[in-house]
DRENDO-1510 file (C-alpha; in Angstrom, 1 decimal, always signed):
<recs>
REC; n; res; u; v; w
REC; 1; MET; -57.6; -95.5; +18.3 .
REC; 2; ARG; -56.7; -91.9; +19.1 .
REC; 3; SER; -57.2; -92.4; +22.8 .
REC; 4; LYS; -54.9; -95.5; +22.7 .
REC; 5; ALA; -52.2; -93.5; +20.9 .
REC; 6; ARG; -52.6; -90.6; +23.3 .
REC; 7; ARG; -52.2; -93.0; +26.3 .
REC; 8; VAL; -49.1; -94.5; +24.8 .
REC; 9; ALA; -47.7; -91.0; +24.1 .
REC; 10; MET; -48.5; -89.9; +27.7 .
REC; 11; LEU; -46.8; -93.1; +29.2 .
REC; 12; ALA; -43.7; -93.0; +27.0 .
REC; 13; PRO; -41.8; -90.5; +29.3 .
REC; 14; ILE; -42.6; -92.7; +32.3 .
REC; 15; TYR; -41.3; -95.8; +30.6 .
REC; 16; LEU; -38.2; -94.0; +29.5 .
REC; 17; ALA; -37.5; -92.7; +33.0 .
REC; 18; ALA; -37.9; -96.2; +34.4 .
REC; 19; ALA; -35.4; -97.6; +31.8 .
REC; 20; PHE; -32.8; -94.9; +32.6 .
REC; 21; SER; -33.2; -95.4; +36.4 .
REC; 22; SER; -32.8; -99.1; +36.1 .
REC; 23; ALA; -29.7; -98.7; +34.0 .
REC; 24; ARG; -28.3; -96.3; +36.6 .
REC; 25; PHE; -28.8; -98.9; +39.4 .
REC; 26; ALA; -27.2; -101.5; +37.3 .
REC; 27; SER; -24.0; -99.4; +36.9 .
REC; 28; ASP; -24.1; -98.7; +40.7 .
REC; 29; ALA; -23.9; -102.5; +41.4 .
REC; 30; PHE; -20.2; -102.3; +40.3 .
REC; 31; ALA; -19.4; -99.1; +42.2 .
REC; 32; GLY; -17.8; -100.9; +45.1 .
REC; 33; CYS; -15.5; -103.1; +43.0 .
REC; 34; VAL; -12.3; -102.2; +41.1 .
REC; 35; CYS; -10.0; -104.3; +38.9 .
REC; 36; ARG; -6.4; -104.3; +40.2 .
REC; 37; CYS; -3.3; -106.3; +39.7 .
REC; 38; VAL; -3.0; -108.6; +42.7 .
REC; 39; ASN; +0.2; -110.6; +43.1 .
REC; 40; GLY; +0.8; -110.2; +39.4 .
REC; 41; SER; -2.6; -111.0; +37.9 .
REC; 42; VAL; -5.8; -109.0; +37.4 .
REC; 43; GLN; -8.5; -109.5; +40.0 .
REC; 44; ALA; -11.7; -107.7; +41.1 .
REC; 45; ILE; -11.5; -106.2; +44.6 .
REC; 46; CYS; -14.8; -105.3; +46.2 .
REC; 47; SER; -15.5; -103.2; +49.3 .
REC; 48; SER; -18.5; -105.4; +50.3 .
REC; 49; THR; -19.5; -109.0; +49.9 .
REC; 50; LEU; -22.8; -107.8; +48.5 .
REC; 51; ASP; -21.1; -106.1; +45.5 .
REC; 52; ILE; -21.3; -107.9; +42.2 .
REC; 53; GLN; -17.8; -108.6; +40.9 .
REC; 54; PRO; -17.2; -107.2; +37.4 .
REC; 55; ILE; -15.5; -109.1; +34.7 .
REC; 56; CYS; -12.0; -107.6; +34.5 .
REC; 57; ALA; -10.4; -107.0; +31.2 .
REC; 58; PRO; -7.2; -108.9; +30.6 .
REC; 59; GLN; -4.1; -106.7; +31.1 .
REC; 60; ILE; -0.4; -107.2; +31.6 .
REC; 61; CYS; +0.6; -106.6; +35.2 .
REC; 62; PRO; +4.0; -105.6; +36.4 .
REC; 63; ILE; +6.2; -108.2; +38.0 .
REC; 64; VAL; +5.7; -108.4; +41.7 .
REC; 65; PRO; +8.9; -107.4; +43.5 .
REC; 66; PRO; +10.1; -109.9; +46.1 .
REC; 67; SER; +9.0; -108.9; +49.6 .
REC; 68; ILE; +8.4; -110.4; +53.0 .
REC; 69; THR; +4.8; -110.7; +54.0 .
REC; 70; PRO; +4.0; -108.3; +56.9 .
REC; 71; ILE; +2.9; -109.8; +60.2 .
REC; 72; GLN; -0.9; -109.5; +60.5 .
REC; 73; PRO; -2.5; -109.4; +63.9 .
REC; 74; PRO; -5.2; -112.1; +64.4 .
REC; 75; SER; -8.7; -110.9; +63.3 .
REC; 76; ILE; -12.0; -112.3; +62.4 .
REC; 77; PRO; -13.0; -112.1; +58.7 .
REC; 78; PRO; -15.9; -109.8; +57.8 .
REC; 79; ILE; -19.4; -111.3; +57.4 .
REC; 80; GLY; -19.8; -113.2; +54.1 .
REC; 81; THR; -16.1; -114.0; +53.8 .
REC; 82; THR; -14.2; -117.1; +54.9 .
REC; 83; SER; -10.6; -116.0; +54.9 .
REC; 84; CYS; -8.3; -113.0; +54.6 .
REC; 85; ALA; -4.7; -112.8; +53.5 .
REC; 86; PRO; -2.2; -110.0; +52.9 .
REC; 87; VAL; -1.5; -109.6; +49.1 .
REC; 88; GLN; +0.4; -107.2; +47.0 .
REC; 89; VAL; -2.0; -104.8; +45.1 .
REC; 90; LEU; -0.8; -102.5; +42.4 .
REC; 91; ASN; -1.5; -98.8; +43.3 .
REC; 92; PRO; -2.4; -97.1; +40.0 .
REC; 93; ARG; -1.3; -93.7; +41.2 .
REC; 94; THR; +2.2; -94.7; +42.1 .
REC; 95; ASN; +2.5; -97.8; +39.8 .
REC; 96; GLN; +4.0; -99.7; +42.8 .
REC; 97; TYR; +2.7; -102.7; +44.7 .
REC; 98; GLU; +1.4; -102.2; +48.2 .
REC; 99; TRP; +0.5; -104.8; +50.9 .
REC; 100; GLN; -3.3; -104.9; +51.5 .
REC; 101; ARG; -5.5; -107.3; +53.4 .
REC; 102; VAL; -8.0; -108.9; +51.0 .
REC; 103; CYS; -10.8; -111.2; +52.1 .
REC; 104; GLN; -12.6; -113.8; +50.1 .
</recs>
């Protein structure tokens, strides 16, 4: 019995390190996504189609000011997306909406 207890005690740090590293990778999965107010409602915006979209907490977004959509030059959507459109995204630093191209 002592040898079994000794083996478990020796392997415990390895199991603990594996658990912490897997938790770190799980948090990195959301690293490329942020929750922002888009056209007046909360939406996850990701930098890559491979990123896992987080569940955004409900929040009250400021009213979108009336604005004319800027003219976008024709372009091909990135791989993994079907369409892109200009939308107004709230900039948290200035607390003002800015036009950005968002692909889905």
